[in-house]
TORPADREN-973818 format. One line per 3 residues: number of its first residue (from 1); their letters; for each residue z, x, y of C-alpha. Coordinates in nm, 4 decimals. Example, Ala and Ser with C-alpha at 12.3 -4.5 7.8 and 13.67 -1.06 7.14 Angstrom:
REM TORPADREN-973818
1> as> 0.7800,1.2300,-0.4500; 0.7140,1.3670,-0.1060 .
REM end
This chain:
REM TORPADREN-973818
1> xxx> -15.9622,1.3737,1.5574; -15.6483,1.3023,1.3547; -15.5763,1.6610,1.2455 .
4> xxx> -15.2219,1.7830,1.3025; -15.2094,2.0308,1.5881; -15.1058,2.3782,1.4807 .
7> xxx> -14.9520,2.6215,1.7267; -14.9908,2.9782,1.5981; -14.6770,3.1934,1.6171 .
10> xxx> -14.6799,3.5054,1.8298; -14.6896,3.7180,1.5128; -14.8307,3.5760,1.1911 .
13> xxx> -14.6423,3.6283,0.8633; -14.7297,3.4986,0.5161; -14.4183,3.2832,0.4868 .
16> xxx> -14.5827,2.9919,0.3105; -14.7396,3.0846,-0.0238; -14.8183,2.7242,-0.1160 .
19> xxx> -15.1927,2.7640,-0.0723; -15.2875,2.4950,-0.3212; -15.5197,2.5970,-0.6016 .
22> xxx> -15.5158,2.9637,-0.5021; -15.1413,3.0119,-0.4721; -15.0486,3.3608,-0.5844 .
25> xxx> -15.3981,3.5036,-0.5549; -15.4334,3.5511,-0.1816; -15.2045,3.8066,-0.0242 .
28> xxx> -15.2353,4.0165,0.2927; -15.2224,4.3396,0.0949; -15.4668,4.5275,-0.1268 .
31> xxx> -15.4245,4.7371,-0.4391; -15.3302,4.6933,-0.8024; -15.0483,4.4617,-0.9019 .
34> xxx> -15.0398,4.5449,-1.2745; -15.1374,4.8413,-1.4887; -15.4182,4.7604,-1.7299 .
37> xxx> -15.7301,4.9457,-1.8383; -16.0660,4.7722,-1.8598; -16.2570,4.7471,-2.1873 .
40> xxx> -16.5663,4.9655,-2.2203; -16.8630,4.8915,-2.4460; -17.1504,5.1026,-2.5745 .
43> xxx> -17.4254,4.9951,-2.3334; -17.5428,5.1890,-2.0255; -17.3987,4.9319,-1.7865 .
46> xxx> -17.0513,4.7812,-1.7852; -17.0141,4.4601,-1.5852; -16.6807,4.3016,-1.4978 .
49> xxx> -16.7385,3.9601,-1.3513; -16.7149,3.5821,-1.3620; -16.9921,3.3216,-1.3460 .
52> xxx> -16.9323,3.2266,-0.9848; -17.2387,3.2401,-0.7548; -17.1679,3.6016,-0.6642 .
55> xxx> -17.1215,3.6991,-1.0271; -17.4317,3.5158,-1.1461; -17.6473,3.7165,-0.9045 .
58> xxx> -17.5881,4.0281,-1.1134; -17.6193,3.8776,-1.4604; -17.9487,3.7214,-1.3514 .
61> xxx> -18.0686,4.0640,-1.2332; -17.9690,4.2344,-1.5572; -18.1266,3.9633,-1.7728 .
64> xxx> -18.4429,3.9735,-1.5593; -18.4639,4.3492,-1.6158; -18.4277,4.3030,-1.9902 .
67> xxx> -18.6820,4.0178,-1.9866; -18.9240,4.2542,-1.8100; -18.8874,4.5079,-2.0919 .
70> xxx> -18.6355,4.7500,-1.9390; -18.4310,4.8268,-2.2500; -18.2280,5.0768,-2.0482 .
73> xxx> -18.0740,4.7832,-1.8651; -17.8661,4.6676,-2.1623; -17.5148,4.5851,-2.0570 .
76> xxx> -17.1715,4.4760,-2.1682; -17.0275,4.1924,-1.9611; -16.6548,4.1308,-1.9592 .
79> xxx> -16.4970,3.8297,-1.7924; -16.2554,3.8833,-1.5071; -16.0529,3.5634,-1.4813 .
82> xxx> -15.9578,3.5452,-1.1156; -15.7085,3.2628,-1.1719; -15.5236,3.4938,-1.4136 .
85> xxx> -15.5386,3.7664,-1.1454; -15.7428,4.0047,-1.3659; -15.8986,4.1375,-1.0444 .
88> xxx> -15.5674,4.2955,-0.9476; -15.5287,4.5165,-1.2549; -15.5386,4.8908,-1.2023 .
91> xxx> -15.8597,4.9195,-1.4040; -16.0497,4.6705,-1.1932; -15.9124,4.7947,-0.8617 .
94> xxx> -16.0277,5.1408,-0.9668; -16.3847,5.0074,-0.9680; -16.3518,4.7711,-0.6737 .
97> xxx> -16.0685,4.8371,-0.4269; -16.1515,4.5019,-0.2672; -16.0492,4.3156,-0.5876 .
100> xxx> -16.3498,4.0824,-0.5897; -16.6020,4.0189,-0.8637; -16.8561,4.1415,-0.9583 .
103> xxx> -16.8082,4.5132,-1.0193; -17.0382,4.7389,-1.2182; -17.0101,5.0813,-1.3768 .
106> xxx> -17.3404,5.2600,-1.4331; -17.2838,5.4926,-1.7298; -17.6513,5.5706,-1.7834 .
109> xxx> -17.6218,5.9218,-1.6394; -17.3950,6.2191,-1.6831; -17.1390,6.0845,-1.4349 .
112> xxx> -17.0323,5.7184,-1.4243; -17.1110,5.5459,-1.0952; -16.9082,5.2510,-0.9694 .
115> xxx> -17.0858,4.9864,-0.7648; -16.9104,4.6903,-0.6062; -17.0297,4.4028,-0.3858 .
118> xxx> -17.3071,4.1899,-0.5324; -17.5708,4.2913,-0.2779; -17.5039,4.6606,-0.3411 .
121> xxx> -17.5307,4.6072,-0.7168; -17.8645,4.4297,-0.6817; -17.9997,4.7122,-0.4656 .
124> xxx> -17.8673,4.9796,-0.7031; -18.0358,4.8225,-1.0047; -18.3602,4.7439,-0.8195 .
127> xxx> -18.3915,5.1023,-0.6988; -18.2937,5.2492,-1.0341; -18.5588,5.0534,-1.2262 .
130> xxx> -18.8159,5.0263,-0.9488; -18.8564,4.6491,-0.9631; -18.7752,4.3376,-0.7584 .
133> xxx> -18.7545,4.5414,-0.4355; -19.0896,4.6322,-0.2745; -19.1632,4.9892,-0.1720 .
136> xxx> -19.3963,4.8908,0.1117; -19.1837,4.9365,0.4264; -19.2590,4.5946,0.5757 .
139> xxx> -19.2066,4.4074,0.2469; -18.8899,4.6049,0.1742; -18.7483,4.5254,0.5175 .
142> xxx> -18.8269,4.1551,0.4698; -18.6595,4.1521,0.1282; -18.3473,4.3299,0.2522 .
145> xxx> -18.3272,4.0987,0.5537; -18.3181,3.7923,0.3290; -18.0803,3.9628,0.0873 .
148> xxx> -17.8278,4.0311,0.3599; -17.8905,3.6925,0.5176; -17.7483,3.5509,0.1965 .
151> xxx> -17.4633,3.8036,0.1783; -17.3623,3.7164,0.5328; -17.4039,3.3429,0.4745 .
154> xxx> -17.1945,3.3072,0.1588; -16.8523,3.3087,0.3318; -16.9549,3.0095,0.5456 .
157> xxx> -17.0583,2.8151,0.2366; -16.7850,2.9219,-0.0052; -16.4772,3.0215,0.1902 .
160> xxx> -16.5735,2.7796,0.4660; -16.7312,2.4570,0.3452; -16.6305,2.4856,-0.0206 .
163> xxx> -16.2705,2.5680,0.0531; -16.2004,2.3024,0.3142; -16.4091,2.0298,0.1508 .
166> xxx> -16.3172,2.0796,-0.2151; -16.0173,2.3082,-0.2560; -15.7827,2.2924,0.0428 .
169> xxx> -15.4594,2.1061,-0.0376; -15.5154,1.8839,0.2684; -15.8352,1.7562,0.4269 .
172> xxx> -15.8931,1.8275,0.7948; -16.1875,1.6935,0.9900; -16.2513,1.9895,1.2192 .
175> xxx> -16.3068,2.2655,0.9564; -16.5032,2.0300,0.7301; -16.7328,1.9372,1.0193 .
178> xxx> -16.7606,2.2987,1.1294; -16.8656,2.4344,0.7920; -17.0745,2.1328,0.6927 .
181> xxx> -17.2787,2.1995,1.0065; -17.3248,2.5642,0.9173; -17.4057,2.4982,0.5514 .
184> xxx> -17.6749,2.2482,0.6461; -17.8120,2.4915,0.9030; -17.8396,2.7609,0.6358 .
187> xxx> -18.0198,2.5211,0.4032; -18.2562,2.4420,0.6880; -18.3234,2.8126,0.7437 .
190> xxx> -18.4157,2.8483,0.3767; -18.6141,2.5248,0.3721; -18.8265,2.6201,0.6712 .
193> xxx> -18.8898,2.9660,0.5255; -18.9850,2.8239,0.1866; -19.2327,2.5877,0.3548 .
196> xxx> -19.4231,2.9053,0.4494; -19.3840,3.1239,0.1408; -19.3374,3.0874,-0.2344 .
199> xxx> -19.0211,3.2970,-0.2368; -18.7783,3.4020,0.0337; -18.9299,3.7432,0.1020 .
202> xxx> -19.2907,3.6361,0.0511; -19.5096,3.5644,-0.2477; -19.3172,3.7848,-0.4888 .
205> xxx> -18.9861,3.7149,-0.6596; -18.7240,3.9680,-0.5456; -18.3534,4.0440,-0.5360 .
208> xxx> -18.3364,3.8212,-0.2269; -18.4109,3.5199,-0.4466; -18.1654,3.6357,-0.7125 .
211> xxx> -17.8947,3.6534,-0.4461; -17.9615,3.3149,-0.2851; -18.0411,3.1116,-0.5954 .
214> xxx> -17.6869,3.0944,-0.7449; -17.5537,2.9662,-0.4122; -17.8243,2.7131,-0.3256 .
217> xxx> -17.9261,2.5847,-0.6682; -17.5952,2.4179,-0.7639; -17.6087,2.2095,-0.4459 .
220> xxx> -17.9523,2.0743,-0.5374; -17.8417,1.9909,-0.8930; -17.5142,1.8294,-0.7844 .
223> xxx> -17.2953,2.0934,-0.9526; -17.1312,2.2392,-0.6422; -16.8092,2.1257,-0.4767 .
226> xxx> -16.7817,1.7781,-0.6278; -17.0195,1.5410,-0.4455; -17.1415,1.7980,-0.1901 .
229> xxx> -17.5043,1.7168,-0.2771; -17.4578,1.3637,-0.1473; -17.2175,1.4519,0.1322 .
232> xxx> -17.4587,1.7076,0.2833; -17.7786,1.5145,0.2027; -17.9164,1.8162,0.0176 .
235> xxx> -18.2126,1.6129,-0.1078; -18.3593,1.6510,0.2427; -18.4440,2.0128,0.1677 .
238> xxx> -18.7498,1.9605,-0.0481; -18.8809,2.3158,-0.0190; -18.5508,2.4537,-0.1419 .
241> xxx> -18.5701,2.2110,-0.4353; -18.9226,2.3299,-0.5224; -18.8027,2.6921,-0.5146 .
244> xxx> -18.4939,2.6123,-0.7253; -18.7004,2.4300,-0.9859; -18.9398,2.7227,-1.0230 .
247> xxx> -18.6693,2.9883,-1.0519; -18.4681,2.7732,-1.2918; -18.7465,2.8019,-1.5490 .
250> xxx> -18.7262,3.1811,-1.5697; -18.5699,3.2859,-1.9045; -18.3711,3.5689,-1.7466 .
253> xxx> -18.2238,3.3300,-1.4932; -18.1332,3.0751,-1.7568; -17.9534,3.3359,-1.9647 .
256> xxx> -17.7868,3.4978,-1.6675; -17.6349,3.1707,-1.5540; -17.4135,3.1370,-1.8622 .
259> xxx> -17.2830,3.4956,-1.8895; -16.9104,3.5256,-1.8095; -16.8894,3.1469,-1.7855 .
262> xxx> -16.5477,3.0216,-1.8952; -16.5847,2.6456,-1.8387; -16.7963,2.3726,-1.9941 .
265> xxx> -16.9133,2.3232,-2.3537; -16.8898,2.6174,-2.5938; -17.2650,2.6325,-2.6475 .
268> xxx> -17.3258,2.6507,-2.2722; -17.1104,2.9528,-2.1920; -17.0913,3.3180,-2.2942 .
271> xxx> -16.7538,3.4640,-2.2083; -16.8573,3.8159,-2.3104; -17.2058,3.9574,-2.3508 .
274> xxx> -17.2936,4.2729,-2.5457; -17.6471,4.2209,-2.6801; -17.9357,3.9718,-2.6678 .
277> xxx> -17.8133,3.8371,-3.0011; -17.5115,3.6870,-2.8259; -17.7356,3.4124,-2.6859 .
280> xxx> -17.8261,3.2802,-3.0301; -17.7167,2.9177,-3.0632; -17.6500,2.8850,-2.6908 .
283> xx> -17.8050,2.6303,-2.4572; -17.9469,2.7949,-2.1488 .
REM end
């Protein structure tokens, strides 16, 4: 081990704000930093998000609802650019006091309802429309177990492996080893499960798959954290690859993946979404 030894002080203080790529974003305090209202469209649902894995979960869900014929699921999607610190405006903090995307406002009833945290949004929409979450107690419990398996796993993959392997200003062996081990273990959990069943919760496609897909799929396609596919030998997980390939062909998934995307070619991203017509001329 060649990592520099760090001796923690008796009391930690945020003296060094040179956190590399995320300088200025991370602070030890919550709340709004600027006053700014959020835009509001005409659709029943207002989504404020970005096409990160957590954001894509929700746009996939909304597009799947629309694909299934639920016209009441129409939504306006506005991009929250986290590098520009949009998540710290008063409007966004009013919806999500945790200042993380995605955040949703359900305006379909008499009183607007705010919903934050991607897992909570998936559950809210599934229960509202009565789809993608079984009502049978055993099947529902299985689905929610896999949903929250993903919710609990994401910090190890993103804030753990992704941060130290791809984003940290300096590379250190210990954290990279630690989170590589955990990321591969999580892939193995999914791979062993998918050797037994078509989807994570069983034979039916559910919100558990919508939650896990945006995190696992980019590893299999080589689009996550530089060369992480090679580094972690992701090709070993053949059952995950089979599952990814099947879900990737779903039209709602393909559309949902480009909503609130701000990078890449113009015809492969949709910074704002207000109607199905917005996808015309796009590659998805």
